[in-house]
C-alpha positions in Angstrom: 101.4 110.3 85.5 104.0 108.7 87.6 106.8 111.0 86.5 105.0 114.3 86.9 102.3 113.7 89.5 103.7 111.1 91.9 103.1 113.2 95.0 99.6 114.0 93.9 98.8 110.3 93.2 100.1 109.3 96.7 97.9 111.9 98.4 94.8 110.9 96.4 95.3 107.3 97.3 95.8 108.2 100.9 92.6 110.3 100.9 90.6 107.4 99.6 92.0 105.2 102.4 91.1 107.8 104.9 87.5 107.9 103.6 87.0 104.3 104.6 84.3 103.9 101.9 83.3 100.9 99.9 85.5 97.8 100.1 86.3 97.8 96.4 87.5 101.4 96.5 89.7 100.8 99.5 91.3 97.7 98.1 92.1 99.5 94.9 93.6 102.5 96.6 95.4 100.3 99.2 97.0 98.2 96.5 98.1 101.2 94.5 99.4 103.1 97.5 101.4 100.0 98.6 103.0 99.9 95.1 103.9 103.5 95.3 105.0 103.6 98.9 108.7 102.9 98.2 108.7 106.1 96.1 107.5 108.4 98.9 110.2 111.0 99.6 112.0 110.3 102.9 110.9 113.8 104.2 107.2 112.8 103.8 107.4 109.3 105.2 106.9 110.3 108.9 103.8 112.3 108.1 102.3 109.4 106.1 103.0 106.8 108.8 101.5 109.0 111.5 98.3 109.6 109.5 98.1 106.1 108.0 98.1 104.1 111.2 94.6 105.1 112.3 93.3 104.3 108.8 94.9 100.8 109.0 93.2 100.2 112.3 89.8 101.1 110.8 90.4 98.8 107.8 91.5 96.0 110.1 88.2 96.3 112.0 86.1 95.7 108.9 84.9 92.2 108.2 85.2 91.9 104.4 87.4 89.0 103.6 88.7 90.5 100.3 89.7 93.7 102.1 91.5 91.7 104.8 93.5 89.8 102.2 94.4 93.0 100.4 95.4 94.6 103.7 97.6 91.6 104.5 99.5 91.7 101.2 99.7 95.5 101.0 101.1 96.0 104.5 104.2 94.1 103.7 105.2 96.7 101.1 104.0 99.6 103.2 105.7 98.5 106.4 109.1 98.0 104.7 109.0 101.7 103.6 107.2 103.5 106.3 107.3 101.7 109.7 110.9 102.7 110.3 109.5 106.2 110.8 107.0 105.2 113.5 107.8 105.3 117.1 107.0 102.4 119.5 104.7 104.7 121.5 102.6 105.6 118.5 102.2 102.0 117.5 101.2 101.0 121.0 98.6 103.8 121.3 97.2 103.2 117.8 96.7 99.5 118.2 95.5 99.7 121.7 98.3 98.1 123.6 98.8 99.3 127.2 101.5 101.9 127.4 
């Protein structure tokens, strides 16, 4: 599926992250999204980072330890690829820093 449906896979994993459902589903989608994040087309990276930041904040507010560990390891892959496309203003607003 990776060769023919890469964009569709990325969107489906993002949708699962956005749902903020059961911890196990989020961990699975997050891990897979992180693995595929370097393959996101450069034209789409800005859109992903803008929409993904609020989801990351919601996940960080949850208290499941396994989810927190998965978030920690996955964000290193995601940040390398996507955070270059986020502005300082967006990050400050999203994470609640004073602007």
